[in-house]
C-alpha positions as CSV (number, residue, x, y, z in Angstrom):
1,M,-66.3,98.2,38.4
2,D,-67.8,101.5,37.3
3,D,-66.8,104.2,34.8
4,S,-66.5,107.0,37.3
5,R,-62.9,106.3,38.2
6,P,-59.8,104.5,36.7
7,I,-60.0,100.7,37.1
8,F,-56.6,100.5,38.8
9,Q,-57.9,102.8,41.6
10,Q,-61.0,100.7,42.0
11,I,-58.8,97.6,42.3
12,A,-56.7,99.3,45.0
13,E,-59.9,100.4,46.8
14,K,-61.4,96.9,46.7
15,I,-58.3,95.5,48.3
16,E,-58.4,98.3,50.9
17,N,-62.0,97.6,51.7
18,D,-61.3,93.9,52.0
19,I,-58.5,94.7,54.5
20,L,-60.7,97.1,56.5
21,E,-63.6,94.7,56.6
22,L,-61.2,91.8,57.7
23,R,-61.9,89.8,54.5
24,L,-58.1,90.0,54.0
25,L,-56.0,89.7,57.1
26,E,-52.6,91.0,57.9
27,E,-50.0,88.6,56.6
28,G,-52.7,87.0,54.4
29,Q,-52.2,86.4,50.7
30,V,-53.8,88.8,48.2
31,P,-55.3,87.4,44.9
32,S,-52.8,87.7,42.1
33,T,-52.9,90.3,39.3
34,N,-54.0,87.5,36.9
35,Q,-56.8,86.5,39.3
36,F,-58.0,90.2,39.4
37,A,-57.6,90.4,35.6
38,S,-59.7,87.3,35.1
39,L,-62.4,88.3,37.6
40,Y,-62.9,91.8,36.3
41,Q,-62.0,91.1,32.6
42,I,-59.2,93.6,32.6
43,N,-55.6,93.7,31.5
44,P,-53.2,92.2,34.1
45,A,-51.1,95.4,33.8
46,T,-54.1,97.4,35.0
47,A,-54.6,95.1,38.0
48,A,-50.8,95.3,38.7
49,K,-51.0,99.1,38.7
50,G,-53.7,99.1,41.4
51,I,-51.7,96.6,43.5
52,N,-48.5,98.5,43.1
53,L,-50.3,101.6,44.5
54,L,-50.7,99.7,47.8
55,V,-47.2,98.3,47.7
56,D,-45.9,101.9,47.4
57,E,-48.0,102.8,50.5
58,G,-46.6,99.9,52.5
59,I,-50.1,98.2,52.6
60,L,-49.0,95.1,50.6
61,Y,-45.6,93.5,50.1
62,K,-44.2,90.9,47.7
63,K,-42.8,87.5,48.6
64,R,-40.6,86.6,45.7
65,G,-42.0,83.6,43.9
66,I,-45.1,83.3,46.2
67,G,-47.2,86.4,45.7
68,M,-48.5,89.5,47.4
69,F,-49.4,89.7,51.1
70,V,-51.0,92.2,53.4
71,A,-48.4,94.0,55.5
72,E,-48.5,93.9,59.3
73,G,-50.1,97.2,60.4
74,A,-51.8,97.7,57.1
75,R,-55.3,97.9,58.6
76,G,-54.2,100.7,61.0
77,K,-52.6,102.6,58.2
78,L,-55.8,102.3,56.1
79,M,-58.0,103.4,59.0
80,K,-55.9,106.5,59.5
81,K,-55.9,107.3,55.8
82,R,-59.7,106.8,55.4
83,R,-60.4,108.8,58.5
84,E,-58.4,111.7,57.1
85,Q,-60.3,111.3,53.8
86,F,-63.6,111.2,55.7
87,F,-62.7,114.5,57.4
88,D,-61.6,116.2,54.2
89,Q,-64.5,114.9,52.0
90,Y,-67.4,114.9,54.4
91,V,-66.8,116.9,57.6
92,M,-65.3,119.9,55.8
93,A,-68.0,119.9,53.2
94,L,-70.7,119.6,55.9
95,M,-69.2,122.5,57.9
96,Q,-68.9,124.7,54.8
97,E,-72.6,124.1,54.0
98,A,-73.6,124.6,57.6
99,K,-71.7,127.9,57.7
100,K,-73.6,129.1,54.6
101,L,-76.9,128.2,56.2
102,G,-76.0,129.8,59.6
103,I,-76.1,126.5,61.4
104,T,-73.8,126.4,64.5
105,V,-71.4,123.6,65.3
106,D,-73.6,122.6,68.2
107,E,-76.7,122.4,65.9
108,V,-74.7,120.2,63.5
109,A,-73.6,118.0,66.4
110,D,-77.3,117.7,67.5
111,M,-78.3,116.8,63.9
112,I,-75.6,114.1,63.7
113,R,-76.7,112.6,67.0
114,K,-80.3,112.6,65.8
115,G,-79.3,111.0,62.6
116,A,-77.3,108.3,64.4
117,E,-80.4,107.4,66.5
118,K,-82.5,106.7,63.4
C-alpha cells in the first residue's frame, strides 16, 4: 500500500490485478475482508469498502454465509475497463504531447513499434 491513493481503491485494484493475471479465477473465492485487514493492517471496513466497489461493478458477488467470489465474465469486464483507462490516460496524453511537438500519427506509430522491439 502507498499513500498516493485511498487504501480501499488499492484493495480493489489489487483484486482486479489478481483477476487479470489469473491469480484469482472466475468463480474462485476471494480473501475475506478480515484477511485483507490482517494482511495490510487496516480496518476491516476499509477492506470491505474496496471489495464493495467490485461488487457494485459486478466483478465480485457474495454467497451468503460462504464469502466473496469472482463473477463469471469478470476478467472480460476488467479488460474492457482497463483498456478504456489505458486509452484515456496514456494514448490521449501521448497524442496531445505529440501534437504539441508536431509529431504525426505515423511517426508516433513508428516510435511505438521501435519501442516494442527493444
